[in-house]
C-alpha angles and dihedrals in degrees: 000000000000138000127228115241089230087071089065090056090050093050093047090059091058110117091204099089095194094051091043091055094047093049094048091048093049098045094050090062085080129061119261123243108256139205094026123186114232112255111248092200093075123090135174088270094056113109118238092249094049090045091056091048091049092050090053094047093045090055088054090047088054091051094246085147139010095241146359121232116196142149090205103116092195090055090050089053092049090049089057091050090051093049092249100111092109089062097043124089140178117220096269095049092044090051090051091050091052092044090053090053098044106026105029093152089065096051116092124169106238130233121241116217130208110223139163115255092237089067087063098046093096088060096048093104092056120114090247088079096045095094090049090051090049092053098043121042108221094019095146092053091047091049093052093047091052091046089057088052089055093247113173138212142196111236141184126203125197125236092280093051096255116144107257105167140013139187115187112199141187138180115234132182127221089347123183102224106177136053087240090062103255109167128204107215116222127358119348130181111227119203094209102180123017120179132157109188122236094247097057102038116128094041095102091252092140091051091049091050088054090048089053089049093050091049093046091047091052094048092047099042095244109166095195138034119198143176139180116233140176101229093204098049097035104040094141092051091049091052089052093048093050091049089056096051104270116146127206102241101172145296135304109194105303096344135079119236118229118195130188119199107230106180120193091224124039108269127229110291096210113123095019130097114227091254095047089048095056091043091053102037105026127188084037114079138178119258103165126128092277089066122077120223125211137186108221117196115213128182115245095245093054089042089059090050096045097042107031092164095054096079090046088052090052097045101027087212106101108042121055115237112270096026129119116220109172135062122235100224112064141159132224128192127197145146097236117150095234119109095168100094117118136182110281096027118135121244124202109197114217114200107214131202107020105030102017090199141118103256110167147024128218140168122229118247098178138350128199141160111225137170100185115091094208092052091049091049090050093048097048089044115160091350093075130115089175123098120227087253091054089050094047091050092050094044092066084092133023108298127204110227114198119186110191146163117240108228102177151325114243119249091217109028107208111234126226091256089059092047091051092047092049092049093242090130134009098216145346116339104237103150139022105295128194113222133194126256089251092052090049090054090051091052091052091048091050090047093055090243 
C-alpha cells in the first residue's frame, strides 16, 4: 500500500485547514510511490487538479501498482475514460475484493427479489430513502402514486433483512428520453430509480440488477433499456453501465441519459469484434466461424462456487422464483495446456464427476497466463471465488486466467454420453478442448438452446 505524491499536492490546496491537516497526517502513515515517470498527458493548459489526477492515473497505467483506491468521483470518471476502470476501486469495492481473497467462506452472492412497490411503502420513511428524497423533490408522493399503479422493483436486503438496494423499473413505449427530443421506438425498459446503499456496496448488487433488467427485457421484448444518471455523483454506476453496453445519448434536465440497445433478435455482427458485440448486445453473442469454441472442464466443487444459481435452477428449491443469484462477470483459473483462447471466444463449461454434462455458456473477456499470485489476484479482482491461498497454491506454476461473461445455463445440459454419441468428443473431457463449429451446433441442439 502506497500513496502517490500528487495526492499531497491535492490535499495542500484544501482551504479547510482542519481537514487538510488530518488528510496529510493520515496519508503520510504510508510510504510514497517512488521513481515516478512524468505524465505525458499534462500540458501547460492542464489545471492543477487535472494534472494531479493524470499523474496518479499514469502511474497506474505504467503498472506502478496493481490497483487504485479512491473516493474521488471525478478521478473514477477519468479512470473510465482512460480504460482503467477495471483497476480502480472505491473503499467499499476494494474491501469486497480483499474479503473475497481472504475470507471467501463469508462471501455469498446475494439474491435479487422482484416485489411490488406497495410492499415497501411501510419503509418509505427509513433513512435508506433519504438520498433519493434529497435528489428528487416530491419523491414520497411519486413513490406512492407508482405503488397505486402496481409499479414493481428489484430489491436486495442485507443479512438482517434491512433494505440495502432498490431498482424501480417500468416499460414504456415510443418514449422521448432526452431534453433534445431523442425517441426510443417501440418498447423500452426504464430503470427509474437505482440505488445501492453504502453498507452493501461491493457485493455486485448493481451487476445483478442489470442481469435482472436484461432478463426482463428479453422476456418482455423490450428493444432498449435506459436510465438517467448524474455522472459526477454516480461515477461507479456509470462505469458499470458503459461496461455493459450503455451509451450516453444526451441529457435530461441535469442528468445524462444512458441507453442500451437490447434487440429481440441478434443484430448484424459486421463491424463489431466478438467481445464488443457481447458487451453491447448481451445476452446475444457471436458464434460465427471467426469465434473459437472450447469445452472447459470444471470440478463440481468449483462449479458450485462459480455458478451458485445453477443448482437452484436445477432443483428449484434454493432460489425464490423471480430472483437473480449469479453475477455476469466471473473468473476461472486452471492449469490446462491450451494457450489458444482469445477475447470473444465461446466457453462451454463441462461439470465433471457428478453430472458429467455441459451446463453453461460464457464469452471470454480476457485471457492471460500468469505465475505471480499478486498479479492473478489483481486481474481476477471482484470476480473471484478463489481465496488468496488458492491463488498462491495455483501460482506455483503457470496459471491460465480466464475472465468471462456468463451468458446462460442450459435448460437441458447434454451429458457426456450424448456428446460421445454426437461425435463432439472422442473420450473423457479432462482438459480445455477446442471444438469445431459443427460440434458446437450439436451441443446447442442437445442442450435445447
